[in-house]
C-alpha positions in Angstrom: 75.4 59.4 -21.5 72.3 61.6 -21.3 68.9 60.0 -21.9 66.5 61.6 -24.3 62.7 61.4 -24.7 61.1 62.8 -27.8 57.4 63.8 -27.6 56.2 63.8 -31.2 53.2 64.4 -33.4 55.1 62.6 -36.1 55.1 64.6 -39.3 58.1 65.3 -41.6 60.3 67.4 -39.3 59.5 65.1 -36.3 60.9 62.2 -38.4 64.0 64.3 -39.1 64.2 64.9 -35.3 64.1 61.1 -34.7 66.8 60.7 -37.3 69.0 63.4 -35.7 68.6 61.8 -32.2 69.4 58.3 -33.5 72.5 59.7 -35.3 73.8 61.5 -32.2 76.2 59.3 -30.1 76.1 61.8 -27.2 72.5 60.8 -26.3 70.4 57.6 -25.9 66.9 57.8 -27.2 65.1 55.9 -24.4 61.6 56.4 -25.8 59.1 58.3 -27.9 55.9 59.6 -26.4 53.1 60.1 -28.9 50.8 63.1 -29.2 48.5 64.8 -31.8 49.0 67.7 -34.1 50.4 67.1 -37.6 48.5 63.8 -37.5 46.1 62.0 -35.2 47.8 60.3 -32.2 47.2 56.8 -33.7 48.8 57.8 -37.0 51.8 59.4 -35.2 52.4 56.2 -33.2 52.2 54.1 -36.3 54.8 56.4 -37.9 57.1 56.3 -34.9 57.2 52.5 -34.9 57.6 52.2 -38.7 60.3 54.9 -38.8 62.4 53.5 -36.0 62.3 50.1 -37.7 63.3 51.5 -41.0 66.2 53.5 -39.4 67.5 50.3 -37.8 66.5 51.0 -34.2 63.5 48.8 -33.3 64.7 48.9 -29.6 63.1 52.4 -29.3 59.8 52.0 -27.4 56.8 54.2 -28.2 54.3 55.3 -25.5 50.8 56.5 -26.3 50.0 60.0 -25.0 46.9 62.2 -24.9 44.9 62.5 -28.1 43.6 66.0 -27.8 44.2 69.3 -26.0 43.8 69.5 -22.2 40.6 71.6 -22.4 39.2 69.9 -25.5 37.1 66.8 -26.1 38.5 65.8 -29.5 41.0 66.7 -32.2 40.9 66.9 -36.0 43.9 67.5 -38.2 43.9 70.9 -39.9 43.9 70.8 -43.7 47.1 73.0 -43.8 48.8 70.3 -41.7 47.9 67.6 -44.2 49.1 69.9 -47.0 52.5 70.4 -45.4 53.1 66.9 -44.0 50.9 64.7 -46.2 47.8 62.8 -45.2 50.0 60.2 -43.5 52.3 62.7 -41.9 55.4 61.5 -43.7 55.0 63.2 -47.1 52.6 60.5 -48.3 55.6 58.2 -48.7 54.7 54.5 -48.0 56.9 52.5 -45.6 56.1 49.1 -44.1 54.1 48.9 -40.9 56.1 47.7 -37.9 55.2 44.4 -36.4 55.7 46.0 -33.0 53.0 47.7 -30.9 53.0 50.7 -28.7 53.7 50.1 -25.0 50.8 49.7 -22.6 52.2 52.3 -20.2 51.0 55.8 -20.9 53.3 58.6 -22.1 52.5 60.6 -18.9 53.5 57.7 -16.6 56.6 57.0 -18.7 57.8 60.6 -18.4 57.4 60.6 -14.7 59.1 57.2 -14.3 62.0 58.4 -16.5 62.5 61.5 -14.3 62.5 59.3 -11.2 65.0 57.0 -12.9 67.4 59.4 -14.6 66.9 62.7 -12.9 69.3 65.4 -14.1 70.6 63.0 -16.9 67.2 63.2 -18.6 66.4 65.6 -21.5 62.8 65.8 -22.7 62.1 67.3 -26.1 58.5 68.0 -27.0 58.0 69.0 -30.7 54.2 69.1 -30.7 51.6 70.4 -28.3 52.7 70.4 -24.6 49.7 68.3 -23.4 51.6 65.2 -22.2 54.2 67.2 -20.1 51.5 69.4 -18.6 49.6 66.3 -17.6 52.8 64.8 -16.1 53.4 68.0 -14.1 49.8 68.0 -12.9 50.2 64.4 -11.6 53.7 64.9 -10.1 54.6 68.6 -9.9 58.1 68.1 -8.4 59.4 66.5 -11.6 59.9 70.2 -12.7 62.8 70.5 -10.3 64.2 67.0 -10.8 64.4 66.8 -14.6 67.6 67.6 -16.3 66.2 69.9 -19.0 63.3 70.4 -21.4 64.0 71.7 -24.9 60.8 72.4 -26.7 60.1 73.3 -30.3 57.4 75.9 -30.2 56.6 79.6 -29.8 57.8 82.8 -31.3 59.1 85.8 -29.3 60.8 88.1 -31.8 59.1 87.1 -35.0 55.4 86.5 -36.0 53.7 83.2 -35.5 52.9 80.8 -38.3 49.3 80.3 -37.4 48.5 84.0 -37.1 50.5 87.1 -36.1 51.3 85.8 -32.7 50.7 82.0 -32.5 53.1 79.3 -33.4 51.5 76.0 -34.4 52.6 73.7 -31.6 51.7 76.2 -28.9 48.4 77.0 -30.6 47.3 73.3 -30.3 47.2 73.6 -26.5 48.1 77.1 -25.1 46.8 76.1 -21.6 49.3 73.1 -21.4 52.1 75.3 -22.7 51.4 77.9 -20.1 51.5 75.2 -17.4 55.0 74.2 -18.6 56.2 77.8 -18.9 55.2 78.7 -15.4 56.3 75.4 -13.8 59.8 76.4 -12.9 61.2 73.6 -14.9 64.5 74.3 -16.8 63.0 75.0 -20.2 64.7 76.2 -23.4 62.2 77.5 -26.1 63.4 76.8 -29.6 60.9 78.7 -31.6 60.4 80.3 -35.0 62.9 82.9 -34.1 65.7 80.4 -34.9 64.1 77.4 -36.7 63.2 79.5 -39.8 66.8 80.4 -40.1 67.8 76.7 -40.5 66.7 75.7 -44.0 67.1 72.5 -46.1 66.9 72.4 -49.9 66.7 69.7 -52.6 70.5 69.8 -52.8 70.7 68.2 -49.4 68.0 65.7 -49.9 69.7 64.5 -53.1 72.7 63.4 -50.9 70.4 61.1 -49.1 68.9 59.7 -52.3 72.4 59.0 -53.6 73.1 56.7 -50.7 71.0 54.1 -52.4 69.5 52.8 -49.1 65.8 52.4 -48.3 66.3 54.9 -45.4 68.0 57.4 -47.6 65.3 57.2 -50.3 62.5 57.5 -47.7 64.1 60.6 -46.1 64.7 62.2 -49.5 61.2 61.6 -50.8 59.5 62.6 -47.6 61.5 65.8 -47.2 61.1 66.8 -50.9 57.3 66.7 -50.3 57.9 69.1 -47.3 60.1 71.4 -49.3 57.5 71.6 -52.1 54.8 72.5 -49.6 57.1 75.4 -48.4 57.3 76.6 -52.0 53.5 77.4 -51.6 53.3 78.4 -48.0 56.6 80.3 -47.6 58.1 80.9 -51.0 60.4 83.6 -49.7 62.4 81.1 -47.6 63.9 79.0 -50.4 63.8 75.8 -48.4 62.0 74.1 -45.5 62.4 75.0 -41.9 64.2 72.4 -39.7 62.0 73.1 -36.7 62.0 69.9 -34.7 65.6 68.8 -35.6 66.9 72.0 -34.3 65.3 71.4 -30.9 67.0 68.0 -30.8 70.3 69.7 -31.9 70.0 72.1 -29.0 69.3 69.2 -26.6 72.5 67.5 -27.8 74.6 70.7 -27.9 73.1 73.8 -26.3 75.9 76.0 -27.7 74.2 75.8 -31.1 72.0 78.7 -30.1 72.2 82.0 -28.2 69.5 82.3 -25.6 67.8 85.1 -23.7 67.1 84.3 -20.0 63.4 85.2 -19.4 60.6 83.9 -17.4 57.8 83.2 -19.9 54.1 82.7 -20.1 51.5 81.8 -22.7 48.5 83.9 -23.0 45.4 81.8 -22.6 42.6 84.3 -22.8 41.3 86.9 -25.4 42.4 87.8 -28.8 46.1 87.0 -28.3 45.5 83.4 -26.9 48.6 81.4 -27.8 51.1 84.2 -27.7 54.4 83.3 -26.0 55.7 86.3 -24.1 57.6 87.4 -21.0 55.7 87.0 -17.8 55.4 90.4 -16.3 54.7 88.9 -12.9 58.1 87.3 -12.8 60.1 89.8 -14.8 62.2 90.9 -11.9 62.6 87.4 -10.4 66.4 86.8 -10.4 65.7 83.1 -10.9 65.2 82.7 -14.7 64.0 79.2 -15.3 63.4 79.6 -19.0 65.7 80.5 -21.9 64.5 81.6 -25.3 66.7 80.9 -28.4 67.2 84.1 -30.3 70.3 83.3 -32.4 71.6 80.1 -34.1 74.9 79.0 -35.6 73.3 78.0 -38.9 76.4 76.6 -40.7 77.4 74.5 -37.7 73.9 73.2 -37.2 73.3 72.3 -40.8 76.7 70.5 -40.9 75.8 68.5 -37.8 72.3 67.8 -39.2 73.6 66.4 -42.5 76.5 64.5 -41.0 74.4 62.7 -38.4 71.4 61.9 -40.5 73.4 60.9 -43.6 75.5 58.6 -41.5 72.4 57.0 -40.0 70.7 56.6 -43.3 73.8 55.1 -44.9 73.9 52.3 -42.2 70.2 51.7 -41.7 69.8 48.9 -44.3 
């Protein structure tokens, strides 16, 4: 069985990503590494511990990562992030704090140790900024060749960004770290806005979770309804909320959910287009394509997998 690490800035869609992973029998979630983005690092770790308890999986350990971008001294949550995910990151829904604590080992060391232990059986899924994995690569560069795969949620190649015309939010938090990852030679699949904005959830689906009558089902429904309502303001043309982070987990579990374009990529780190994810002209003709960019997605099959797995988990969590 493949081993999975989720690297999360735990907001709403990160929570759905945790749920998807825990509802997938093909993989074992061996740990969550915390980061910043939708919330501060400390809030995200609190959410990770509380959510895994609520979903019936207190065995999942949480490792504290880096609290700000690789070339910054601090981090503050943007107002738009609080609007979309709530002040607490989980739609302002209250759930009990866990009586567990985060591990004392750092996220960076845990990632390195996991690669050393599991090698090609390890899949690492970052759904926030790439700061932790970039730090791990700086500390031990050869993990790029020894890890099984990295499936990230971030970037935009064929569509505009959601921060500005070229930047996607996760990449924008730390373009320098993302560039390190993209150029590392690691086997990376980029699951960006090109596909995640085609996978939408509506109130119809969340009502199925509420009808389960479980604490987990009610939590997931209330939290995701908050998210959908935010989308009604930020992206009224979509008619639902984007399933960004869960799609990355879906692709980690089943790569055939997406059609990919083999292309060596970079992230622009200077000038007006800082944060743009684009093909690396220096490696354009290199026959060894280490990255793949998702440009198509089997929407009905993914949504069916998403609802089946998460509904099953939520029905049994109490």
